[in-house]
TORVO-288655 format. One record per residue (C-alpha): x, y, z; residue in one letter; residue number from 1. Coordinates in steps of 0.5 Angstrom, whole numbers, plus 500, padded with zeros to 3 digits. Layout:
<sites>
> X_Y_Z_A_NUM
...
</sites>
This chain:
<sites>
> 500_500_500_X_1
> 503_506_498_X_2
> 503_513_502_X_3
> 500_519_500_X_4
> 504_524_497_X_5
> 505_530_501_X_6
> 503_536_499_X_7
> 506_543_500_X_8
> 501_548_504_X_9
> 498_554_500_X_10
> 497_560_504_X_11
> 491_564_502_X_12
> 494_570_501_X_13
> 501_573_501_X_14
> 502_574_508_X_15
> 502_568_513_X_16
> 496_571_517_X_17
> 496_564_522_X_18
> 503_564_523_X_19
> 504_571_524_X_20
> 498_571_529_X_21
> 501_565_533_X_22
> 508_569_533_X_23
> 504_575_536_X_24
> 500_571_541_X_25
> 507_567_543_X_26
> 510_574_545_X_27
> 504_577_548_X_28
> 502_571_552_X_29
> 510_572_555_X_30
> 508_579_557_X_31
> 502_577_560_X_32
> 505_572_564_X_33
> 510_577_567_X_34
> 505_583_568_X_35
> 505_583_575_X_36
> 512_585_575_X_37
> 512_589_568_X_38
> 506_593_569_X_39
> 506_593_577_X_40
> 513_595_577_X_41
> 513_600_572_X_42
> 507_603_576_X_43
> 510_604_582_X_44
> 516_607_579_X_45
> 512_612_575_X_46
> 508_614_582_X_47
> 515_615_585_X_48
> 517_619_580_X_49
> 511_623_580_X_50
> 512_624_588_X_51
> 519_626_588_X_52
> 519_631_583_X_53
> 512_634_586_X_54
> 515_634_593_X_55
> 522_637_590_X_56
> 518_643_586_X_57
> 516_649_590_X_58
> 509_652_589_X_59
> 503_649_585_X_60
> 504_653_579_X_61
> 508_649_573_X_62
> 513_651_568_X_63
> 508_653_563_X_64
> 502_658_565_X_65
> 496_656_567_X_66
> 498_648_569_X_67
> 501_645_575_X_68
> 507_641_575_X_69
> 504_634_576_X_70
> 500_635_570_X_71
> 506_638_566_X_72
> 511_632_568_X_73
> 505_626_568_X_74
> 505_625_560_X_75
> 513_625_560_X_76
> 512_619_565_X_77
> 507_616_561_X_78
> 512_616_555_X_79
> 518_614_559_X_80
> 514_608_562_X_81
> 511_606_555_X_82
> 518_606_551_X_83
> 522_603_556_X_84
> 517_597_557_X_85
> 516_596_549_X_86
> 524_596_548_X_87
> 524_591_554_X_88
> 519_587_551_X_89
> 522_586_544_X_90
> 529_585_546_X_91
> 529_580_552_X_92
> 525_575_548_X_93
> 529_575_542_X_94
> 536_575_546_X_95
> 532_569_550_X_96
> 531_565_544_X_97
> 538_566_541_X_98
> 541_564_548_X_99
> 536_558_549_X_100
> 537_556_541_X_101
> 530_557_540_X_102
> 531_562_535_X_103
> 532_556_530_X_104
> 525_554_531_X_105
> 523_561_529_X_106
> 527_561_522_X_107
> 524_554_520_X_108
> 517_557_521_X_109
> 514_559_514_X_110
> 515_566_516_X_111
> 518_571_512_X_112
> 523_576_515_X_113
> 518_582_515_X_114
> 513_577_519_X_115
> 518_575_523_X_116
> 520_582_525_X_117
> 512_584_526_X_118
> 511_578_530_X_119
> 516_580_535_X_120
> 515_588_535_X_121
> 508_588_535_X_122
> 507_584_541_X_123
> 512_588_544_X_124
> 509_594_542_X_125
> 502_592_545_X_126
> 505_591_551_X_127
> 508_598_552_X_128
> 501_601_550_X_129
> 498_597_555_X_130
> 503_599_560_X_131
> 503_606_558_X_132
> 495_606_559_X_133
> 496_603_566_X_134
> 500_608_568_X_135
> 496_614_565_X_136
> 490_611_569_X_137
> 494_611_575_X_138
> 497_618_575_X_139
> 490_620_573_X_140
> 488_618_580_X_141
> 492_624_583_X_142
> 493_629_577_X_143
> 488_632_573_X_144
> 489_630_566_X_145
> 484_633_561_X_146
> 486_629_555_X_147
> 483_634_550_X_148
> 485_630_544_X_149
> 485_622_545_X_150
> 486_621_538_X_151
> 492_625_538_X_152
> 494_621_544_X_153
> 493_614_541_X_154
> 497_616_535_X_155
> 503_618_539_X_156
> 503_612_543_X_157
> 502_607_538_X_158
> 508_610_534_X_159
> 512_611_540_X_160
> 511_604_542_X_161
> 513_601_535_X_162
> 519_605_535_X_163
> 522_603_541_X_164
> 520_596_540_X_165
> 524_596_534_X_166
> 530_599_537_X_167
> 529_593_542_X_168
> 529_588_537_X_169
> 535_591_533_X_170
> 538_591_540_X_171
> 536_583_541_X_172
> 539_581_534_X_173
> 546_585_536_X_174
> 546_583_543_X_175
> 550_576_544_X_176
> 550_576_552_X_177
> 545_580_557_X_178
> 550_585_559_X_179
> 550_588_552_X_180
> 542_589_553_X_181
> 543_592_559_X_182
> 549_597_556_X_183
> 544_599_551_X_184
> 538_600_556_X_185
> 543_604_561_X_186
> 547_608_556_X_187
> 542_610_551_X_188
> 535_608_552_X_189
> 535_611_559_X_190
> 538_618_557_X_191
> 534_619_552_X_192
> 528_618_556_X_193
> 531_623_562_X_194
> 533_628_557_X_195
> 527_629_553_X_196
> 524_635_557_X_197
> 520_630_561_X_198
> 521_634_568_X_199
> 523_641_565_X_200
> 521_646_560_X_201
> 526_647_554_X_202
> 525_654_555_X_203
> 529_654_561_X_204
> 535_651_557_X_205
> 540_656_553_X_206
> 539_655_546_X_207
> 545_650_545_X_208
> 541_646_550_X_209
> 534_647_546_X_210
> 538_644_540_X_211
> 540_638_543_X_212
> 534_636_546_X_213
> 530_637_540_X_214
> 535_632_537_X_215
> 532_627_541_X_216
> 526_623_538_X_217
> 523_622_545_X_218
> 522_629_546_X_219
> 517_629_540_X_220
> 514_623_544_X_221
> 513_627_550_X_222
> 512_633_547_X_223
> 506_630_543_X_224
> 503_626_549_X_225
> 503_633_553_X_226
> 499_636_548_X_227
> 494_631_547_X_228
> 494_630_555_X_229
> 494_637_557_X_230
> 493_641_551_X_231
> 500_644_551_X_232
> 506_643_547_X_233
> 513_646_544_X_234
> 512_644_537_X_235
> 506_642_532_X_236
> 503_635_532_X_237
> 505_635_525_X_238
> 512_635_526_X_239
> 512_630_532_X_240
> 508_625_528_X_241
> 512_626_522_X_242
> 519_625_526_X_243
> 516_619_529_X_244
> 513_616_523_X_245
> 520_617_519_X_246
> 524_614_525_X_247
> 519_608_525_X_248
> 520_607_518_X_249
> 527_607_518_X_250
> 528_602_524_X_251
> 523_598_521_X_252
> 527_597_514_X_253
> 534_596_518_X_254
> 531_591_522_X_255
> 528_587_516_X_256
> 534_588_513_X_257
> 538_585_519_X_258
> 533_579_519_X_259
> 534_578_511_X_260
> 542_578_512_X_261
> 541_573_518_X_262
> 545_578_522_X_263
> 547_574_529_X_264
> 541_569_528_X_265
> 544_564_523_X_266
> 551_560_524_X_267
</sites>
């Protein structure tokens, strides 16, 4: 009795939707598994940031006319929490898969390089968005945040999450050990977040300092979220969205090209 000849599976479209969804769920489920530490720890850090800077600020008025200091720093704390979480959600699983030898299973799956990048990045960005939303909700309990433009808030949050998830993915490809992941977080991600105008108005800086801060992409994320949450921003929404969208597209191309080349994931 002859065995049936195996047939090559045909996908209904150019995109392997089932495989992409499976990879997304794999990353998102891993995020949910550690949600208590990831989201809970981020909430505690955000509230501590708010408390320290509010206690350190003398008076009720903030750096901008008509606004309180807690309301001024709250959007920056949300941006800081969102980006740091999205970065870690992308870098940590990829490094873990490489060190444990599971990256080979990903490479043998019927997924294109673009689908592989999308699976890791989209799940990481979703985790970052959930964490940012949780921080925003927690801060709203202590600070009056009117949120005059929810759609603009969503647009900036999505672009910020995708951008830093892509940065985390590229870091995960480059890092061969955990110390490299920590080095990028310490010497790049944290400085970008802290030196972004989160806790100060750029008008208080000298001209050179303002130019340096405006070269930081996180500045546009913080400024855009601040405009969407309290109605005050230093730049136009169009400029911030353009900068973030352009950088997100650039980092997507870099990540895709690195996977196509098999950079540090193929022997």
